[in-house]
Kinemage of the C-alpha trace (Angstrom):
@kinemage 1
@onewidth
@group {chain A} dominant
@subgroup {mainchain}
@vectorlist {calphas} color= white
{ca met a 1} P -18.791 37.264 -34.179
{ca gln a 2} L -20.135 33.739 -34.707
{ca trp a 3} L -17.688 33.176 -37.539
{ca ser a 4} L -14.823 34.363 -35.340
{ca ile a 5} L -15.790 32.002 -32.502
{ca gly a 6} L -16.159 29.161 -34.994
{ca ala a 7} L -12.716 29.945 -36.466
{ca val a 8} L -11.096 30.035 -33.005
{ca val a 9} L -12.714 26.682 -32.038
{ca ala a 10} L -11.621 25.163 -35.362
{ca ala a 11} L -8.071 26.501 -34.871
{ca val a 12} L -7.894 25.080 -31.308
{ca leu a 13} L -9.208 21.687 -32.484
{ca phe a 14} L -6.682 21.659 -35.330
{ca leu a 15} L -3.787 22.475 -32.944
{ca val a 16} L -4.866 19.741 -30.483
{ca trp a 17} L -5.180 17.258 -33.330
{ca asn a 18} L -1.828 18.299 -34.800
{ca asp a 19} L 0.065 18.252 -31.489
{ca tyr a 20} L -1.356 15.132 -29.867
{ca val a 21} L -3.211 12.881 -32.275
{ca val a 22} L -0.703 13.059 -35.138
{ca gln a 23} L 2.223 12.593 -32.735
{ca leu a 24} L 0.525 9.594 -31.119
{ca thr a 25} L -0.221 7.940 -34.483
{ca asp a 26} L 3.398 8.506 -35.566
{ca glu a 27} L 4.648 6.802 -32.397
{ca trp a 28} L 2.264 3.866 -32.977
{ca asp a 29} L 3.408 3.597 -36.594
{ca asp a 30} L 7.068 3.515 -35.544
{ca arg a 31} L 6.341 0.892 -32.874
{ca ala a 32} L 4.388 -1.248 -35.354
{ca glu a 33} L 7.244 -1.047 -37.877
{ca arg a 34} L 9.759 -2.166 -35.252
{ca met a 35} L 7.497 -5.057 -34.279
{ca leu a 36} L 7.126 -6.128 -37.909
{ca ala a 37} L 10.897 -5.957 -38.387
{ca asn a 38} L 11.390 -8.199 -35.327
{ca val a 39} L 8.789 -10.657 -36.599
{ca asp a 40} L 10.428 -10.741 -40.052
{ca lys a 41} L 13.855 -11.264 -38.450
{ca ala a 42} L 12.574 -14.084 -36.232
{ca ala a 43} L 10.706 -15.757 -39.090
{ca gly a 44} L 13.794 -15.666 -41.288
{ca asp a 45} L 16.080 -17.227 -38.656
{ca thr a 46} L 15.201 -20.892 -39.247
{ca gln a 47} L 18.490 -22.204 -37.834
{ca arg a 48} L 17.757 -20.654 -34.439
{ca leu a 49} L 14.186 -21.942 -34.574
{ca gln a 50} L 15.417 -25.477 -35.308
{ca ser a 51} L 17.891 -25.231 -32.414
{ca leu a 52} L 15.099 -24.153 -30.087
{ca arg a 53} L 12.920 -27.047 -31.270
{ca arg a 54} L 15.731 -29.490 -30.474
{ca leu a 55} L 15.892 -28.010 -26.957
{ca arg a 56} L 12.199 -28.700 -26.288
{ca pro a 57} L 12.657 -32.193 -24.761
{ca val a 58} L 15.472 -30.882 -22.550
{ca val a 59} L 13.344 -27.967 -21.372
{ca leu a 60} L 10.410 -30.246 -20.608
{ca gly a 61} L 12.698 -32.655 -18.752
{ca leu a 62} L 14.390 -29.992 -16.647
{ca gly a 63} L 11.241 -28.094 -15.714
{ca arg a 64} L 11.288 -24.477 -14.642
{ca val a 65} L 14.701 -22.827 -14.586
{ca asn a 66} L 15.646 -19.222 -14.120
{ca glu a 67} L 17.388 -17.408 -16.943
{ca pro a 68} L 21.158 -17.295 -16.450
{ca gly a 69} L 22.284 -14.030 -14.948
{ca ser a 70} L 25.493 -12.502 -13.677
{ca glu a 71} L 27.967 -14.426 -11.545
{ca ser a 72} L 27.246 -12.559 -8.304
{ca asp a 73} L 23.475 -12.843 -8.759
{ca ala a 74} L 23.666 -16.558 -9.570
{ca glu a 75} L 25.972 -17.274 -6.635
{ca lys a 76} L 23.610 -15.476 -4.269
{ca arg a 77} L 20.528 -17.336 -5.614
{ca leu a 78} L 22.377 -20.671 -5.394
{ca asn a 79} L 23.345 -20.080 -1.749
{ca ile a 80} L 19.821 -18.988 -0.833
{ca ala a 81} L 18.250 -22.020 -2.533
{ca ile a 82} L 20.592 -24.467 -0.775
{ca asn a 83} L 20.109 -22.821 2.633
{ca glu a 84} L 16.315 -22.816 2.312
{ca ile a 85} L 16.221 -26.479 1.299
{ca leu a 86} L 18.544 -27.531 4.133
{ca lys a 87} L 16.446 -25.533 6.654
{ca gln a 88} L 13.367 -27.568 5.692
{ca his a 89} L 15.114 -30.865 6.549
{ca thr a 90} L 17.088 -32.185 9.486
{ca val a 91} L 20.721 -32.609 8.509
{ca arg a 92} L 24.048 -32.808 10.329
{ca his a 93} L 27.521 -31.694 9.404
{ca asp a 94} L 26.468 -29.716 6.341
{ca ser a 95} L 28.983 -27.713 4.343
{ca phe a 96} L 29.040 -25.987 0.998
{ca ser a 97} L 32.160 -24.971 -0.894
{ca tyr a 98} L 31.795 -22.667 -3.869
{ca arg a 99} L 33.910 -22.985 -7.005
{ca gly a 100} L 34.168 -20.159 -9.506
{ca pro a 101} L 32.833 -20.124 -13.044
{ca ser a 102} L 34.128 -22.382 -15.765
{ca lys a 103} L 33.185 -22.773 -19.421
{ca leu a 104} L 30.178 -24.907 -20.272
{ca arg a 105} L 30.732 -27.301 -23.138
{ca arg a 106} L 29.613 -25.943 -26.496
{ca gly a 107} L 26.338 -27.388 -27.653
{ca thr a 108} L 22.867 -26.394 -28.683
{ca leu a 109} L 22.649 -23.703 -26.006
{ca ser a 110} L 25.718 -21.903 -27.370
{ca arg a 111} L 24.043 -21.603 -30.770
{ca val a 112} L 20.927 -19.847 -29.440
{ca ile a 113} L 22.530 -17.204 -27.203
{ca ala a 114} L 23.414 -13.718 -28.357
{ca pro a 115} L 26.701 -13.157 -30.177
{ca gly a 116} L 29.514 -12.018 -27.891
{ca gln a 117} L 28.204 -14.008 -24.937
{ca gln a 118} L 29.041 -17.413 -23.604
{ca val a 119} L 27.444 -19.631 -21.023
{ca glu a 120} L 29.528 -20.655 -18.030
{ca his a 121} L 28.585 -22.639 -15.001
{ca ile a 122} L 29.216 -22.051 -11.333
{ca thr a 123} L 29.619 -25.193 -9.292
{ca gly a 124} L 29.682 -25.920 -5.608
{ca asp a 125} L 30.168 -29.032 -3.502
{ca leu a 126} L 27.478 -29.726 -0.905
{ca arg a 127} L 28.040 -32.248 1.868
{ca phe a 128} L 25.621 -33.319 4.597
{ca asp a 129} L 24.617 -36.256 6.809
{ca ala a 130} L 20.967 -37.325 7.002
{ca thr a 131} L 18.667 -40.324 6.985
{ca pro a 132} L 18.232 -41.961 3.577
{ca ala a 133} L 14.655 -40.635 3.258
{ca thr a 134} L 15.732 -37.090 4.157
{ca ala a 135} L 18.692 -37.293 1.774
{ca ala a 136} L 16.362 -38.343 -1.064
{ca ala a 137} L 13.970 -35.473 -0.226
{ca ile a 138} L 16.828 -32.935 -0.239
{ca ile a 139} L 18.172 -34.208 -3.570
{ca ser a 140} L 14.673 -34.033 -5.025
{ca ala a 141} L 14.210 -30.469 -3.759
{ca leu a 142} L 17.591 -29.429 -5.193
{ca glu a 143} L 16.659 -30.903 -8.584
{ca ala a 144} L 13.298 -29.093 -8.521
{ca ser a 145} L 14.780 -25.696 -7.594
{ca pro a 146} L 14.689 -23.193 -10.474
{ca asp a 147} L 17.945 -21.673 -9.161
{ca ile a 148} L 19.894 -24.940 -9.544
{ca asp a 149} L 20.401 -26.032 -13.123
{ca ala a 150} L 21.935 -29.449 -12.512
{ca ile a 151} L 23.370 -31.901 -10.037
{ca ser a 152} L 26.440 -33.063 -11.899
{ca asn a 153} L 27.938 -35.444 -9.348
{ca leu a 154} L 26.355 -37.415 -6.487
{ca arg a 155} L 27.813 -39.859 -3.979
{ca met a 156} L 26.033 -41.432 -1.009
{ca thr a 157} L 27.951 -43.318 1.633
{ca leu a 158} L 26.221 -45.430 4.298
{ca gln a 159} L 27.411 -44.538 7.799
{ca pro a 160} L 27.900 -47.210 10.481
{ca gly a 161} L 25.354 -47.234 13.264
{ca pro a 162} L 21.830 -45.811 12.967
{ca arg a 163} L 20.436 -45.384 9.502
{ca arg a 164} L 22.400 -42.396 8.228
{ca val a 165} L 24.146 -41.547 4.993
{ca thr a 166} L 26.741 -38.985 4.024
{ca val a 167} L 25.828 -37.237 0.797
{ca val a 168} L 28.394 -35.396 -1.306
{ca leu a 169} L 27.062 -33.743 -4.435
{ca thr a 170} L 28.003 -31.066 -6.928
{ca val a 171} L 25.352 -28.524 -7.838
{ca glu a 172} L 25.676 -26.099 -10.705
{ca thr a 173} L 23.982 -23.026 -12.040
{ca trp a 174} L 24.583 -21.322 -15.363
{ca ile a 175} L 25.590 -17.727 -16.017
{ca phe a 176} L 26.038 -15.489 -19.045
{ca ser a 177} L 29.426 -13.869 -19.423
{ca ala a 178} L 31.132 -11.827 -22.088
{ca glu a 179} L 32.969 -14.033 -24.546
{ca arg a 180} L 36.640 -14.054 -23.732
{ca arg a 181} L 38.991 -13.188 -26.552
{ca ala a 182} L 42.263 -14.977 -27.277
{ca arg a 183} L 45.251 -13.388 -25.569
{ca gly a 184} L 48.192 -11.900 -27.392
{ca gly a 185} L 46.479 -8.968 -29.087
{ca gly a 186} L 46.866 -10.357 -32.588
{ca leu a 187} L 44.281 -11.792 -34.888
{ca ser a 188} L 43.957 -15.546 -34.793
{ca arg a 189} L 43.589 -17.349 -38.064
């Protein structure tokens, strides 16, 4: 009887070990192998690493930026960021006109993104009237916003009368899009 109970306990322990412990260690082994493969791939890609090192001063200069997303998401975040900044300051006659995406010039960024993708930028023209101090604060807040990647054009015009300026600037945010193929259906050489 004791031997039978011992055999049943041993069989149950073996089944638990076989069903759970072995399966768990196999999953951990597979995960570790995938991690090692990723590390080997990243270590072997020196060109990408050098490109990222060249980007370091740009990243430090720009500060925090959000990762480029889809066009609709980026447009929504851009509008929200501009509206929140303008709400914090007293402005008159503000307007914002959105322009669709256009290709970003090829450079270091295009060499570090995934194949089959390209970076485009969405731009919009913002216009408002404010005091010079308020205008400077708004421009600073726009530059510091993680949802705005750049102010690519800026013009300030002094208004007659009390100290007011009209500011017209172009803000841009970057998006990822699928790389567009050449039209015509044939192979380009």
